[in-house]
C-alpha positions, 0 to 999 in steps of 0.5 A: 507528538505535535501531528507533523510529518517527521520525514516528508517524501516528494511524491506523485498523486497516488490511488495509495494516498494513506502511504504517500508523502510523508511519515509522522514521528510515531510511526517512524519510530515503530518502523525503524523497530520493525520493518526490515525492508521497503520495496516500490511498486508501479501505480499500474500494478497497484491499480491492479491489485485493487481490481484483483482482490475485488475479483478474486477476494470480492473485498474492496481495498483501498489503494494503500493496502493494494500496494502490498497485494501489488507487492507480492504479486511483483514477487518483491519479497526475499528469495526462499520466503515461504509464508507472506501475509498481507493484511487487506485493511481499509475500504477508504476509496471513492466509488467513482475512483473504482468504477475507472478501475473496471 
């Protein structure tokens, strides 16, 4: 409501800037309703997912979207899960950073 973070989380610098550091109150409430689980992936895996998605899908995605791709690549989903959907969103990534990943 006031734009401040509802939940602050200590973090390190990351390519997934959009999902680091905290959660606003409205997002927190939606998460309680719709999120069943949260998994962690490595920074290296996120970086690899940006490059792999560019190479395989010809889509440039930002680190925040690549975190979901990384989770699938690391098989961090429930056993027996037959259908997985990852929304490839956001191209908000600096071109110099992309060059550094290639």
